[in-house]
C-alpha positions in Angstrom: 8.7 -1.3 6.1 5.6 -0.4 4.2 3.6 -3.6 3.7 0.7 -4.2 1.3 -1.4 -7.4 1.3 -2.7 -8.7 -2.0 -6.1 -10.4 -1.7 -8.7 -11.8 -4.0 -10.9 -14.7 -4.8 -9.2 -17.8 -6.4 -8.3 -17.5 -10.0 -8.6 -13.7 -10.4 -5.0 -13.3 -11.3 -3.7 -12.4 -7.8 -0.6 -14.6 -7.8 0.1 -13.8 -11.4 0.1 -10.1 -10.4 2.3 -10.8 -7.5 4.8 -12.6 -9.7 4.9 -9.6 -12.1 5.3 -7.0 -9.3 8.1 -8.9 -7.6 9.7 -9.5 -11.0 10.3 -13.2 -10.3 8.1 -16.2 -10.0 7.9 -16.5 -6.2 4.3 -17.6 -6.1 2.8 -20.6 -8.0 0.2 -19.3 -10.3 -2.1 -22.3 -11.2 -5.6 -22.6 -12.4 -7.2 -24.1 -9.3 -8.3 -22.7 -5.9 -6.0 -22.4 -3.0 -2.7 -22.7 -4.9 -1.4 -20.0 -2.5 -1.7 -21.5 1.0 1.1 -19.8 2.9 1.7 -16.1 2.2 4.5 -15.3 -0.2 6.3 -12.0 0.3 8.4 -9.9 -2.0 10.3 -6.7 -1.4 9.7 -4.4 -4.3 11.8 -1.3 -5.1 9.9 2.0 -5.3 10.9 3.4 -8.8 12.2 7.0 -8.4 14.5 8.3 -11.1 15.6 11.2 -8.8 17.7 8.8 -6.8 20.0 7.9 -9.7 20.4 11.6 -10.6 21.4 12.3 -7.0 23.8 9.4 -7.1 25.6 10.9 -10.1 25.9 14.3 -8.4 27.3 13.0 -5.0 29.4 10.3 -6.8 28.6 7.5 -4.4 28.5 3.8 -5.3 25.7 2.9 -2.9 22.1 3.7 -3.6 19.3 2.7 -1.3 15.8 3.1 -2.7 12.5 3.1 -0.8 10.8 -0.3 -0.7 7.4 -1.9 -0.3 6.8 -5.4 0.9 4.0 -7.2 -1.0 2.3 -10.1 0.7 0.4 -12.6 -1.5 -2.4 -13.9 0.8 -4.3 -17.1 0.1 -7.5 -16.8 -2.0 -10.7 -16.3 0.0 -14.1 -18.0 -0.5 -17.6 -17.5 0.9 -17.6 -18.6 4.6 -13.8 -18.2 5.1 -14.3 -16.2 8.3 -16.2 -19.2 9.6 -13.8 -21.9 8.5 -14.6 -22.6 4.9 -11.9 -23.0 2.4 -8.6 -22.1 4.1 -10.6 -20.6 7.0 -9.0 -17.8 9.0 -5.4 -18.5 7.8 -5.5 -15.2 5.9 -6.6 -13.0 8.8 -3.4 -12.6 10.8 -1.5 -12.0 7.5 -3.8 -9.1 6.5 -3.7 -7.6 10.0 0.1 -6.9 9.6 -0.4 -4.9 6.4 -0.7 -1.1 6.0 -3.2 -1.5 3.2 -5.0 -4.0 1.1 -4.6 -4.5 -2.7 -7.8 -6.3 -3.8 -7.4 -7.9 -7.1 -10.7 -8.1 -9.0 -11.2 -10.2 -12.2 -12.4 -8.0 -15.0 -11.7 -10.3 -18.0 -13.5 -13.3 -19.7 -11.5 -16.5 -20.2 -13.2 -19.9 -20.6 -9.9 -21.6 -19.8 -9.7 -20.0 -16.4 -12.4 -21.2 -14.1 -14.1 -18.7 -11.8 -14.9 -20.0 -8.3 -18.5 -18.7 -8.6 -19.0 -19.9 -12.1 -19.3 -16.4 -13.6 -17.4 -13.1 -13.9 -19.0 -10.6 -11.6 -16.8 -7.9 -10.0 -19.5 -6.6 -7.8 -20.3 -10.0 -6.3 -16.6 -10.8 -5.9 -16.0 -7.5 -4.0 -19.0 -7.9 -1.8 -18.0 -11.5 -1.0 -14.5 -10.6 0.3 -15.7 -7.4 2.0 -18.4 -9.4 3.8 -15.9 -11.9 5.0 -13.6 -9.2 6.3 -16.6 -7.4 8.0 -17.7 -10.7 9.6 -14.2 -11.1 11.0 -14.2 -7.6 12.4 -17.7 -8.0 13.8 -16.6 -11.0 15.8 -13.6 -9.1 17.1 -15.6 -6.0 18.1 -18.3 -8.0 19.8 -15.8 -10.1 21.8 -13.8 -7.0 22.8 -16.9 -5.2 24.0 -17.8 -8.2 26.2 -14.3 -8.3 27.6 -14.1 -4.6 28.7 -17.7 -4.3 29.9 -16.6 -4.2 33.5 -14.0 -1.5 32.9 -16.6 0.5 31.0 -18.9 0.6 34.0 -15.9 1.8 36.1 -15.7 5.0 34.1 -12.3 4.3 32.3 -12.1 7.2 29.8 -10.0 5.3 27.3 -12.4 2.3 27.3 -15.3 4.8 26.9 -13.6 6.2 23.8 -13.1 2.7 22.4 -16.7 1.8 23.1 -18.0 4.9 21.4 -16.0 4.1 18.3 -17.2 0.5 18.3 -20.8 1.6 18.6 -20.4 3.7 15.5 -18.7 0.9 13.6 -21.1 -2.0 14.6 -24.1 -1.0 12.4 -21.9 -1.1 9.3 -20.2 -4.4 10.2 -23.6 -6.0 10.8 -24.6 -5.1 7.3 -21.4 -6.5 5.8 -20.0 -3.0 5.2 -16.5 -1.8 6.0 -15.8 0.0 9.3 -14.1 2.8 7.5 -17.5 4.1 6.4 -18.2 5.1 10.0 -17.8 8.7 11.0 -15.0 8.4 13.5 -13.1 11.2 15.1 -9.2 11.2 15.1 -9.2 10.3 18.8 -11.6 7.4 18.3 -9.5 6.1 15.3 -6.3 6.3 17.4 -8.0 4.6 20.4 -8.9 1.5 18.4 -5.8 1.3 16.2 -4.3 -1.5 18.1 -7.3 -3.8 17.4 -6.2 -3.9 13.7 -9.6 -4.0 12.2 -9.4 -5.2 8.6 -12.1 -3.1 7.2 -10.5 0.1 8.5 -7.6 -0.4 6.2 -7.2 1.5 3.0 -8.0 -0.5 -0.1 -6.7 -0.3 -3.7 -8.8 -2.2 -6.2 -6.6 -3.7 -8.9 -8.9 -4.3 -11.9 -7.3 -7.2 -13.8 -8.1 -6.9 -17.5 -7.2 -8.7 -20.6 -4.3 -7.4 -22.7 -6.6 -6.0 -25.3 -8.2 -3.7 -22.7 -5.0 -2.3 -21.2 -4.6 0.7 -23.4 -8.1 2.0 -23.0 -8.0 1.1 -19.2 -11.7 0.2 -19.3 -14.5 -2.3 -20.0 -17.9 -3.0 -18.5 -16.4 -4.8 -15.5 -13.9 -2.0 -14.8 -16.7 0.5 -14.8 -18.4 -1.5 -12.0 -15.2 -1.5 -9.9 -14.7 2.2 -10.4 -18.1 2.9 -9.0 -17.3 0.8 -5.8 -14.0 2.5 -5.4 -15.6 6.0 -5.7 -18.3 5.1 -3.1 -15.7 3.8 -0.6 -13.1 6.5 -1.3 -10.7 3.6 -2.2 -8.0 3.6 -4.8 -8.2 2.0 -8.3 -5.5 0.7 -10.7 -6.3 -1.0 -14.0 -3.7 -3.6 -14.7 -3.2 -6.8 -16.8 -1.5 -9.4 -14.7 -0.8 -11.6 -17.7 0.8 -8.8 -19.7 2.9 -7.7 -16.6 4.0 -11.3 -16.2 5.4 -11.4 -19.7 7.8 -8.6 -18.8 9.6 -10.9 -16.4 13.2 -11.5 -17.5 13.1 -9.0 -20.3 15.7 -6.3 -20.7 14.7 -2.6 -20.3 14.8 -2.2 -24.1 12.6 -5.3 -24.6 10.1 -4.0 -22.0 9.8 -0.7 -23.7 9.1 -2.4 -27.0 6.5 -4.7 -25.5 4.7 -1.8 -23.7 4.7 0.2 -27.0 3.1 -2.6 -28.8 0.4 -2.7 -26.1 -0.1 1.0 -26.2 0.9 1.4 -22.6 3.3 4.1 -21.3 3.8 2.8 -17.8 4.2 -0.6 -16.1 1.6 -1.8 -13.6 4.2 -1.7 -10.8 4.7 2.1 -11.1 0.9 2.7 -11.3 0.3 0.6 -8.3 3.0 2.2 -6.2 1.9 5.7 -7.1 -1.6 4.8 -5.9 -0.2 3.3 -2.7 1.6 6.6 -2.0 -1.3 8.8 -2.9 -3.9 6.7 -0.9 -1.7 6.6 2.3 -0.6 10.2 1.9 3.1 9.4 1.6 6.1 11.3 0.1 9.9 10.9 -0.2 12.8 12.8 1.1 16.5 12.1 0.4 19.8 11.9 2.1 22.8 12.2 -0.2 26.5 12.0 0.8 29.8 10.3 0.3 28.6 7.0 1.7 25.2 6.6 0.0 22.2 8.2 -1.6 19.0 7.0 0.0 15.2 7.6 -0.3 13.1 7.7 2.8 9.3 7.4 2.9 7.4 9.6 5.3 3.8 11.0 5.7 2.9 14.2 3.9 2.8 16.8 6.7 5.6 15.2 8.8 7.9 17.7 10.5 11.6 17.5 10.4 12.1 15.6 13.7 9.6 12.9 12.7 11.3 12.6 9.3 14.7 12.2 11.1 13.3 9.3 13.2 13.1 7.2 10.0 16.9 7.2 10.0 17.2 6.5 13.8 15.0 7.3 16.8 18.1 9.1 18.3 17.8 11.7 15.5 14.4 12.7 16.6 15.2 12.7 20.3 18.4 14.8 19.9 17.2 16.9 17.0 18.9 20.3 16.7 18.2 21.4 13.1 18.0 20.2 9.5 19.9 21.6 6.6 17.4 21.4 3.7 18.0 21.8 0.0 15.1 21.3 -2.5 15.7 18.5 -5.0 15.5 21.0 -8.0 18.1 23.3 -6.4 20.4 20.4 -5.4 20.4 19.2 -9.1 20.6 22.7 -10.6 23.7 23.7 -8.6 25.2 20.2 -8.6 25.5 19.4 -5.0 25.5 20.5 -1.4 28.7 22.6 -1.5 27.5 24.8 -4.3 24.0 25.0 -2.7 25.6 26.4 0.5 27.7 29.0 -1.4 24.8 30.1 -3.6 22.3 30.4 -0.7 20.2 27.4 -1.7 20.7 25.5 1.5 18.8 26.6 4.6 18.6 25.6 8.2 15.2 24.5 9.5 14.0 23.8 13.0 11.6 21.4 14.7 8.5 23.0 13.1 9.6 22.6 9.5 7.2 20.6 7.4 9.2 18.4 5.0 8.4 18.7 1.3 8.6 15.9 -1.2 12.1 15.7 -2.7 13.9 17.6 0.0 17.6 16.6 0.3 18.3 16.8 4.1 21.2 16.6 6.4 20.2 16.4 10.1 22.2 17.8 13.0 21.5 16.2 16.4 22.8 15.5 19.9 23.6 11.9 20.8 
């Protein structure tokens, strides 16, 4: 399952955003630090209107959308990596995520205290990035000490890991993320199991007041945009308070509310689009009598790897894939017509799956 960790300083709107994204109040959103101590998780459906259209064509009752698990992780403070605040409680929870959603406060509100006493997105970002870098620095230095004897023995894998760590260390010592280091693909793969926090992709969620949603900007958002550009990170402008007001509303009421705000799309959709884009993900479908289902894969995945998402046996025993593009599947109204009209094609192991492909795999058990 795709997993995203939501982090941020206390009182930036992190838990409020989590409530809105999960569409129910699973996390207590209160105006004091550390209201989130244990991580809250929510499984969120990836919106995709194509799935409902496929359901209507194949006439199945069961629809299985793609999902993302959001993990609301306790607020961090200066010195967290060395035991301040909630200490290192957050570290193991972040390690398990595929990317980090960093909520940054971009609004003024005298009724909501800021842990540092003032609203400063740059300072907030630097504080959390520094804490994550300190944690990674400690891990890298301890790891280098552990494998020092193996390094002298000429172990090639250890040499590759050591080379990667030597590139990363200067950045971590300056409180900068490891992802800024110029690593080769082999070096990246060699250190993957270490789970360095600052190697993870980041989406900055600039949390603005309702009045700033439509224009998607203010002086604070502009600061966050600059950081995101410099780091090659993602950015979504969102109003956690406005999103929270959508909870419990009917679809019609939601549309009316968004129209009043001058917003076309809910924050959930914007955030998920950014997750998919940043991680290089896409969707393919299976559609038959039993169910219509969306599967998340990497852009560039070949047919056998895509098949493994259904079951590892599909990849091991892969024979071929019958592929119909989504547009063709809809235009001719199903697989049978696609076959008779030449819109279905058999593809082998080297076929690179495209977004929206409707696929039926053939395999040996």
